[in-house]
C-alpha positions as CSV (number, residue, x, y, z in Angstrom):
1,X,13.9,26.3,5.0
2,X,15.9,27.1,1.9
3,X,15.7,30.1,-0.2
4,X,13.5,29.2,-3.3
5,X,16.0,31.0,-5.5
6,X,19.1,29.1,-4.3
7,X,20.5,25.6,-4.3
8,X,22.5,25.9,-1.1
9,X,21.7,26.9,2.5
10,X,22.0,30.5,3.6
11,X,23.0,31.8,7.0
12,X,21.8,35.0,8.7
13,X,24.2,36.6,11.2
14,X,22.6,39.1,13.6
15,X,24.6,41.2,16.0
16,X,23.1,43.2,18.9
17,X,26.5,44.1,20.5
18,X,26.9,47.9,20.9
19,X,29.9,47.7,18.7
20,X,29.7,47.1,14.9
21,X,30.1,43.4,13.9
22,X,33.0,44.4,11.6
23,X,34.9,41.1,11.6
24,X,32.0,39.0,10.5
25,X,30.8,41.6,8.0
26,X,34.3,41.7,6.4
27,X,34.6,37.9,6.3
28,X,31.4,37.6,4.2
29,X,31.4,41.0,2.4
30,X,31.6,39.5,-1.1
31,X,29.2,36.5,-0.8
32,X,25.4,36.1,-0.9
33,X,25.5,32.9,1.2
34,X,25.8,34.8,4.5
35,X,23.8,37.9,5.3
36,X,25.1,40.1,8.2
37,X,22.9,42.5,10.1
38,X,24.3,44.7,12.9
39,X,22.6,47.0,15.3
40,X,25.2,49.2,16.9
41,X,26.4,52.7,18.0
42,X,27.9,54.6,15.1
43,X,29.3,58.1,14.9
44,X,32.4,57.5,12.9
45,X,34.7,57.5,15.9
46,X,33.2,54.9,18.3
47,X,35.2,51.6,18.0
48,X,35.7,50.1,15.5
49,X,34.7,53.1,13.5
50,X,32.8,51.1,10.8
51,X,29.1,50.2,10.4
52,X,27.7,53.1,8.4
53,X,24.4,52.4,6.7
54,X,26.1,52.7,3.3
55,X,28.2,49.6,4.0
56,X,26.1,47.1,2.0
57,X,28.6,44.5,0.7
58,X,30.2,44.2,-2.7
59,X,30.3,41.8,-5.7
60,X,28.0,38.9,-5.2
61,X,27.6,40.1,-1.6
62,X,26.2,43.5,-2.5
63,X,23.1,44.3,-0.3
64,X,23.9,41.3,1.9
65,X,25.4,43.4,4.6
66,X,22.9,45.5,6.5
67,X,23.8,48.0,9.2
68,X,21.6,49.9,11.6
69,X,23.6,52.8,13.0
70,X,22.2,54.1,16.3
71,X,23.0,57.2,18.5
72,X,23.6,57.3,22.2
73,X,20.8,56.6,24.7
74,X,18.4,54.5,22.6
75,X,15.6,53.2,24.7
76,X,13.7,49.9,24.9
77,X,10.7,51.1,22.8
78,X,12.7,52.4,19.9
79,X,15.2,49.6,19.8
80,X,12.6,46.8,19.9
81,X,10.5,48.6,17.2
82,X,13.5,48.9,14.9
83,X,14.7,45.4,15.6
84,X,11.4,43.6,15.0
85,X,10.5,45.6,11.9
86,X,13.9,45.2,10.3
87,X,14.5,41.5,11.2
88,X,11.0,40.4,10.1
89,X,11.7,42.0,6.7
90,X,15.2,40.5,6.5
91,X,14.0,37.0,7.3
92,X,11.1,37.1,4.9
93,X,13.3,38.4,2.1
94,X,16.5,36.5,2.7
95,X,14.8,33.3,3.9
96,X,17.8,31.9,5.8
97,X,18.2,28.2,6.6
98,X,19.9,29.0,9.9
99,X,20.5,32.0,12.1
100,X,23.5,33.0,14.3
101,X,22.6,35.6,16.9
102,X,25.4,37.4,18.8
103,X,24.1,38.8,22.1
104,X,26.7,41.3,23.2
105,X,25.6,42.6,26.6
106,X,27.4,46.0,26.3
107,X,24.3,47.4,24.6
108,X,22.6,47.3,28.0
109,X,22.1,50.4,30.0
110,X,24.8,51.2,32.7
111,X,27.5,49.2,30.8
112,X,31.0,50.7,31.5
113,X,31.7,51.1,27.8
114,X,28.2,51.2,26.4
115,X,25.9,54.2,26.1
116,X,22.5,52.8,25.4
117,X,19.5,52.6,27.8
118,X,18.4,49.0,27.1
119,X,16.9,46.9,29.9
120,X,17.7,43.2,30.2
121,X,14.1,42.4,29.2
122,X,14.4,44.4,26.0
123,X,17.7,42.7,25.1
124,X,16.0,39.4,25.8
125,X,13.0,40.3,23.7
126,X,15.3,40.4,20.6
127,X,16.3,36.8,21.4
128,X,12.7,35.7,21.9
129,X,11.7,37.3,18.6
130,X,14.4,35.5,16.6
131,X,13.7,32.2,18.4
132,X,10.0,32.4,17.4
133,X,10.8,32.0,13.7
134,X,11.6,28.4,14.6
135,X,14.7,28.2,12.4
136,X,17.9,26.5,13.5
137,X,19.5,29.0,15.8
138,X,23.0,29.4,17.3
139,X,23.2,32.0,20.1
140,X,26.5,33.5,21.1
141,X,27.8,35.8,23.8
142,X,29.8,38.9,23.0
143,X,30.9,42.1,24.7
144,X,29.8,43.3,28.1
145,X,31.8,45.2,30.7
146,X,29.6,45.5,33.7
147,X,30.0,41.9,34.7
148,X,27.1,41.5,37.0
149,X,24.7,42.7,34.3
150,X,26.3,40.4,31.7
151,X,25.6,37.5,34.0
152,X,22.0,38.7,34.5
153,X,21.4,39.2,30.8
154,X,22.7,35.8,29.6
155,X,20.9,34.0,32.4
156,X,17.6,35.6,31.4
157,X,18.3,34.9,27.7
158,X,19.2,31.3,28.4
159,X,15.8,30.9,30.2
160,X,14.1,32.3,27.1
161,X,15.9,29.8,24.8
162,X,15.0,26.8,27.0
163,X,11.4,28.0,27.7
164,X,11.9,28.2,31.4
165,X,10.6,31.1,33.5
166,X,13.0,32.3,36.2
167,X,12.4,34.4,39.3
168,X,13.4,38.0,39.5
169,X,14.8,37.3,42.9
170,X,18.4,36.0,42.7
171,X,19.1,32.8,44.8
172,X,21.7,33.0,47.4
173,X,25.2,32.0,46.1
174,X,28.8,32.8,46.8
175,X,28.8,35.7,44.4
176,X,25.6,37.3,45.7
177,X,27.3,40.4,47.0
178,X,28.2,41.5,43.5
179,X,24.5,42.0,42.8
180,X,23.7,44.4,45.7
181,X,21.8,46.5,46.6
182,X,18.7,45.0,44.8
183,X,19.7,41.3,44.3
184,X,17.3,41.2,41.3
185,X,17.6,39.7,37.9
186,X,16.1,42.8,36.3
187,X,17.6,46.0,37.9
188,X,16.6,49.4,36.6
189,X,19.1,50.2,33.8
190,X,17.2,52.7,31.6
191,X,17.3,56.4,31.4
192,X,20.9,56.9,32.4
193,X,22.0,58.5,29.1
194,X,20.1,61.1,27.1
195,X,18.4,59.5,24.1
196,X,19.7,61.2,21.0
197,X,17.6,59.0,18.7
198,X,14.7,61.3,17.8
199,X,11.4,59.8,16.5
200,X,12.2,61.3,13.1
201,X,15.7,59.7,13.1
202,X,14.3,56.3,13.9
203,X,11.6,56.5,11.3
204,X,14.0,57.6,8.6
205,X,16.6,55.0,9.6
206,X,14.0,52.3,9.3
207,X,13.0,53.4,5.8
208,X,16.6,53.6,4.6
209,X,17.5,50.1,6.0
210,X,14.4,48.5,4.5
211,X,15.1,50.0,1.1
212,X,18.3,47.9,0.9
213,X,16.2,44.8,1.1
214,X,14.4,45.6,-2.1
215,X,17.5,44.5,-4.0
216,X,17.6,41.0,-2.5
217,X,16.5,37.9,-4.3
218,X,13.4,37.5,-2.2
219,X,10.3,35.5,-2.5
220,X,9.0,35.1,-6.0
221,X,5.9,37.1,-5.2
222,X,8.0,40.1,-4.1
223,X,8.5,42.6,-6.9
224,X,11.9,44.3,-6.9
225,X,12.2,47.8,-8.3
226,X,14.8,50.6,-8.3
227,X,14.6,53.1,-5.6
228,X,13.1,56.4,-6.9
229,X,15.8,59.0,-7.3
230,X,13.9,61.5,-5.1
231,X,13.6,59.1,-2.1
232,X,16.2,61.1,-0.1
233,X,14.0,64.2,-0.3
234,X,11.1,62.3,1.1
235,X,13.1,60.9,4.0
236,X,14.2,64.4,5.0
237,X,10.6,65.7,5.3
238,X,9.1,66.4,8.7
239,X,5.6,65.2,9.7
240,X,3.9,68.4,8.6
241,X,5.6,68.4,5.2
242,X,4.7,64.7,4.6
243,X,1.1,65.2,5.6
244,X,0.9,68.2,3.2
245,X,2.4,66.2,0.4
246,X,0.0,63.4,0.9
247,X,-3.0,65.7,1.0
248,X,-1.9,67.4,-2.2
249,X,-1.5,64.1,-3.9
250,X,-5.0,62.9,-2.8
251,X,-6.6,66.1,-3.9
252,X,-4.9,65.9,-7.3
253,X,-6.0,62.3,-7.8
254,X,-9.6,63.2,-6.9
255,X,-9.6,66.0,-9.5
256,X,-8.2,63.8,-12.1
257,X,-10.9,61.2,-11.5
258,X,-13.6,63.8,-11.8
259,X,-12.2,65.1,-15.1
260,X,-12.1,61.5,-16.4
261,X,-15.6,60.9,-15.3
262,X,-17.0,64.0,-17.1
263,X,-15.1,63.1,-20.3
264,X,-16.7,59.6,-20.3
265,X,-20.1,60.5,-19.0
266,X,-19.6,58.7,-15.6
267,X,-22.7,59.1,-13.5
268,X,-20.7,59.4,-10.3
269,X,-18.9,62.5,-11.5
270,X,-21.7,64.2,-13.4
271,X,-20.9,67.6,-11.8
272,X,-18.6,69.2,-9.3
273,X,-20.9,68.2,-6.4
274,X,-20.1,64.5,-7.0
275,X,-23.8,63.5,-6.8
276,X,-24.9,60.0,-7.6
277,X,-27.5,59.9,-10.3
278,X,-29.5,57.3,-8.5
279,X,-30.2,59.8,-5.7
280,X,-31.7,62.2,-8.3
281,X,-34.0,59.5,-9.7
282,X,-35.3,58.6,-6.3
283,X,-36.0,62.2,-5.4
């Protein structure tokens, strides 16, 4: 499926390795023919030190690099929520003709270098989600430093790609001792690291990432507008402040409608009690 606003195919590169996909991003940083999306740990120091949300590409490639910087300990629920909401929006806006998915297993829990809490099932759910778009798909390996879990992860994800269900019990083989003591395909890997990704952080991160997509040449029916200058203030609000703002906005809108109704003799806003005139007639 080609982008309706383009005469050539476009490729989407997605990276779920715990490290930022800096090499691929740099290679295509100035072109709109390849869009890169990377989900990774970022604190400014963690290797390779790149991948801030403000790295968005340049020249023709501006807004075609998308980064989702995460903190230590992200869990299955938060990761899958972010991944699905971001990737669905990316694919619907960019409309790639093919996807490359890099499945680095160092984003799993218990990895020697990693610091996330992802299970193998959650990692595989990302693969399943991208596969279900039914676009030409190339799936690659990547990092992973607890070897037995790398083997488990890529076995499971291969089964997803070929639509074949595999048992959680590992068959006997010459390497079986590496998988003790459980000898399972899906060992417990979650909760080993404190989750530093608060609900507020995840929500704000999602909003910020999706705002970048507003600048893409998306579907003709999608209206692109500049981001309001006060958007940052909205993102920094907590739940109570946001609820209060919405309530004030609704109240102000209702008062405005009532005033307009009185000025134009609207029967639905004949007085402050908002009484329908039909009810008076029937009474």
